N, C-alpha and C positions, 0 to 999 in steps of 0.2 A: 440486382436492383429490384426493389418493390415498386410497383406503379399503382397509384390509387386514382381512379377516375371518378370524380364526384359530380353529382347533380345533373347527370345526363339523362335524356329520355331514351330508354332502352326499347328497341323494337326487335323482338326475338320470337318469331312464330314457332320455331322448333320447340321452345320451352313454354310457349304461350304466355310469355312475360312481356308486358308493355306498360311503361310508366317510368317515373323518375327513380333511378337506382344509383347506388355507388357500386363500383366494380374494383376489386383488388386483384392485381396480377402479380404472381410470384413465379419467377423463372419464366418458363414458356406456357404456364397454365393459369387459368382463372381459378383463384383459390376461394373467392367469396363474392357473392352478389347479394346486396341487402339494401334496404331503404336508407340506412345510415351506417357508415363504417368509420369508426374513429381512427384517425391517423396514428395517434400514439399507441393505441391498443394494437393496431396492425403491426407496428414496429416491434412491439415487445417480444413476440415469439421468434422474430426474424433476426434477433441479435443485432449486429452492427451493419446490416445491409442498408444501403442508401435508399431513401424513399423519394420518389418523384410523384408530385401531386398535380393532376390536370383538372382544372375546373371546366366541366363540359356543360355548364348552365346554358340553356337555350339551344343546345346541340342535340342531335340524335346519334345514338350509338347503335350500330348494326353489326351482325356477324360479317366478317370480311367477305367481299364479293368474290365470286369464282367465275372466271371466264372460260367457257368450254371451247372457245374458238379464236385463236390468235395465230399470227404468222410472225415468227421472230427472225426468220431469214438466215440464221446461223445454224449449221455451217453453210458456207458457199456464197452467200449474198450479203456479207457484212456491211457493204456500202449502203444498203437499204436500212438495216437494223441489226443489232446484236442481241444476244441473250441479256447482256447487262443493260443496254439502253431500253430494250423492250420491257424488262422487268421494272425499271425505274418509272417508265410511263404508266405501267399497270398500277404501281403503288400510288402514283399521283392521282389515279382514277379511283382509288379505293379498293383495288383488287389485291387479294392476298394469295390467290392461286390462279394460275393460267395454264391452258393446254395448247402448246404450240403444235401446229399441223406439220405433216411430214414432207411437204414439198420443198425441201432444202436440196443442197448439192454437196455431198451425196444425199439422196433421199433417205429418210429415216425408215429403212426397210430391213435393218439388221440389228442384232443386239449390240454390235460395236458402235453404231451411230447413236442408239438410245443411250448407251453408257457414256458416250462422248458428251451428249447434251446434258445429261445429269451431272457429270463431273464438272463441266463448265458452270452449270447452274449453282452447284454447291459452292463454288469459289467466287462467283461473280453476281449472282442474282439476288435482288432485294426481296423477291417473293418466291413462293413455291412454284416450281416448274414441273408440270405433269405431262410428259411427252405423249403424243399420239403417233402410233406406228402406221406405216403404209400397209395396205392390203396386198398389193402386188409388187413384185420386184421392180424397182425403178419407176413405180407408178405407170408402168407401160401396159397394164391390163392383160398380160399374157400368162404369167406364172405367179402363183401365190407366194408371198413371203412366208417365212417360218413364223407363223402367228403365235405359236406357243412360246418360242424363244423370245419374241418381242415382248410378250407379257411378262415372262420371267425376268427380263432385263429392266422392266420398270414402265413399260408403256401402259397407259390407263385406258386406252381406247384404240380402235383401228379405223382408219379412214383413207380414202383416196382423194382427199379434199383438193380442190382445184380442177377436178374432173370426176367422172363416174366410171365405175367398172362396167363397161358396156357388154361384156360377155356374161349373160345372165347365168349360165351354168357354172362358170367360174365363181361368180359372186355368190351364188347359192351355196357352193361348197365353203366359201369363206364364212358365210353366215352360220353354217352348221358347225364349223370349227369354233367360231367365236362363242356360240351358244354353249358348247361343251366346256370351253375355257372360262366362261362367265365374264366375258369382256364385251363392252358395247361396241356397236358399229356406228360411226358418225357418217352420215350420208350427204354428200354433195350431189344434188339431183339435177342433172343436166344431160339431155340427149345431144351429144356433140355433133352428130350428123345433121340434126335439125337446127342447131344453133348456128352452124356455118361460121361466117365471119362477122356475126352480129356484134354491135357495140353498145346500143342502148335499147330500151323497150320498143318493140314494134308498135307503130301507131302514128298519129299525126305529127308528133314532135320529131320522130325519126325521119319522116318524109320532109318536114320543114327544114331540117338541118342537113338533109342529104346523107344520113348515116344509116348503115344497115341495121335492121331491127332483130330483136330476140323476142319471140312470142311467149306467152304464158305456157303454151304446150310444151316448150323445151324443158321446163321444170316439172310440169304436172305429170307428164308421161312417166318420168323416172320415179317421181314420188309414188305413183300408183304401183309401179313395178316393185320398188323396194319394200313397200308395205306388204304386198302380196308374198314376196319372198320371205319376209320376216314371219309372216303368218305360217308359211309352209315349213320353215326351219326352226322356229322358236327363238330366233335371235332377238337380242335387245337392240332396238333400232332407234337412233336419234336423228331426226331430220334437221340438217343444218340450214341456216339463213333462209327461212321460208319467206317468199316474196309475193305469192299469189293467193287469192281467196280460195281457189280450188285445192291447192296443196294444204292450206289450213283446214279446210273442210274434210279432206281425206284423213288428216291426223285425228280429227274429231270422230270420224267414223271408226277408225282403228281403236280408239279408246272405248267406244261403245261396245266393240267386240272383245274388249279386255286384252288386246294385244299389247306386247311390251314395246310400245311406240311412244316416243316423246318428240317434241319439236322446239325450235328456237326461232326468234325473230331478232333482227338487229335494229338499232335506233334509226338508221337511215331508211330502212324499209317501212317503218311505221310513222315516219315524219315527212319524207320527201317523195314527190311523184315525178314522173318524167316531164310534167308541165313546168317544174322548177328549173329545168335546164334551159338557159336563155341563149346559149351559144355552144359552139364546139369546144367544150371545156372538160378535159379528162379527169378533173377532180370529181366529176359527177359520173364517172365510168366505174361501175362495180359489177360483180357477177355473183348472184343474179342482179339484173339491172333494176333501177328505180321503176316501179310499175305505175298503174293508174291510181287516181284518187279512190276509186271503188275498192281496189286492192288494199290500200292503206286503211280504209275504214274497216274492212273485214279483218285485217290483222290486229287492229286495236281491240275489236270486239272479241277476237279469239284469245288474246291475252287476258282481257277482262274476265272472260267466261271460263278460264282455266283449260281451254283446249290446247293452247300453246303454253309450254311449261317454263321456258327459259328465255331470258334476254341475254344475248351474247354480242360481241363486238365485230367479229371477223376483221380484227385489226390487221391491215395489210399495207405496210409502209413501202413506198417506192421513192426513188430519187426525184428531185425537182426536174432534172433534165428529162427523165422518162415521162413525167406527167405533163410536160410542156408540149408534147406531141398531140396531134389530132386524136380524137377518140378512135379513129380507125387503126392507129398504130400503137397508141399508149397501152400499157398493161392495165388490167382490171384491179380495182381495190382502193380503199380509203383507210385512213387510220381511225381508231375509235376508242382506244383505251382511256384516254384522258377526257373524253367528252361524253361517254355513255351514261354515266350517272346523272349529270346535269341535264342532258337531253331527255332522259327517261323521267326524271323528277318534274321537269318543266312541261313536257308534252303529255305525260300520262297521269302522274300523281296530282299535279296542280289542277289539271282539267277534270279530275274525278274518275278517270277510267280505271285507275288502280288506287287502292289504299297504300299507305307506306308499308304495311305488313305484306301486302301482295307483291309489292316491288321487291322486298327482301326475299320472299319466297322464290321469285324468278331470277334473282341475281346472286343468291347464296344458297338457300335451303335446297331447292330442287336440283341445281347443278351438283351439289354434294351427294344427293341421293342417287343421281344418275351414275356418278363415278364410284359410288360406294365408299366414300371416304368420311372420316370422322371430323368433319368441319360443318360450318353453317349453324352453330348454336352458341349462345352466350350462357353457358351453364357451368356450375362449379365442377372442376376437374377437366373441363374441355380445353383444348389448345387455344391460346389467346390470340386468335386472328380476329382483329377488330377494325372497324371503320367508323370514324366520327365525322359527321357532316353538319354543316350549317344549312338548315332548310330554307332560310330566308335570304341568304347572300345572293345578290344580283351582280352579274358581270357580263362582259362580252368575251366570247371565245376568241383567243388570239393564238393562231398557230405558231407564231414566232416564239412563244413561250413554252411550247411543247418540249418535254424531255425526250420524246421519241425522236429518232432521226428523221422519220417521215413527217412531212408537213401537208400531205395530200388529203385535204378535207374540204367538203363543200360547206362546212359550218363555220368557217372563219368569218368573224364579224357578227355572229348571231348572238342575241341577248338571251341569257338563260338565268334560271334560279336554281340554287342548290350547289354547294361547293364542298369538296372533300377537305377536311381540316387536318386529320391525323389518320395514318394507317399503321397498324401494328401487325407484325407477322411473328407468331410464336413468342409474343411478349416483347418483341424488339420494335422500337419506333423506326420505321423505314421511310416514312414520309411525313412532313409537317408543312402545312401551308406557310408561306413566307410572312403572311400577315399576323401569324400567331407569335 
């Protein structure tokens, strides 16, 4: 099938193209981008292929979003999410490629588990699944996994996400190996001994609700350590889910030294503070926790100023039963695949912190660069991973309509602007808003 997308406003920082263009998709590739593409002329060289025309007037066309940080729960925790349901949720959020973290059961610490994930993804997933391998066996922090074998099997990055490798000597060796292999390290920065049994941000709200707190130092100490180890080993380091002003500042200092360090922030951390937690509600429990308003402001400025490179979701689905428990007992995490674009558009683009082009850089272009993949561009010959959004659509987030199995979000009932209308993966329409 040929697909002709007409009259859409293209935002493509990678090719420095912005404006109203038509896009012709043939097979899995973009065959032409021009101001005016005639449908009949497009059909002529294609023989008897069917032509689908989409009028994108009033819509924005962007390279498909890439999420460096999701939890698909499969294998082992399919009651929370599966590869299939997580991929559908991602497609509904405008994502065309997602990176599932390794804290599954079994842990993604061997080529066999990587291959299992990729095999199921090929058969079941609506979007590209790019697995992240574990740094240590069983994520126990005692013995390194076979990092070379993980990469050869298809892992695009290495991470101990959900925890940190607390043995600095072991972690340094992992970084040295990763540097030689040319594969990035995705760092979850948390001093487990200092975090203790913390549930929410340490401060007045934790005291008010009688909940154990997690200080900024829990994150900042390991951020500093990981950056220094990356400096020493030459590793490519990506700091996951930054939540504190000092961690963002340290990433900025690393960039000044021209270290191979990047960072990401999730929407919940640049929108909500601990002051938004009104009661013991585990939908507000995530790791790292919601911080102070001062931290929020610092994160927004770091995104605006290019210190933080990426907006990711840390999509972390749990069952409703698990999240009904007190914050003391409930698991950390919220879902984010289906809300990240609208929240970012509403809170950062509409308010002027980011231009639409800067948002695309942080949700598509920069993630592709970090992974070293040929995505993130709307150019002739490129893979047709495309997201079409309505920038003016207003609606209320309704978790009951999520395609994810997880409904654990603090954003239920929040009014937002910006809606994903179509998502294409390799030229295939994998999501279409029901209103179209």
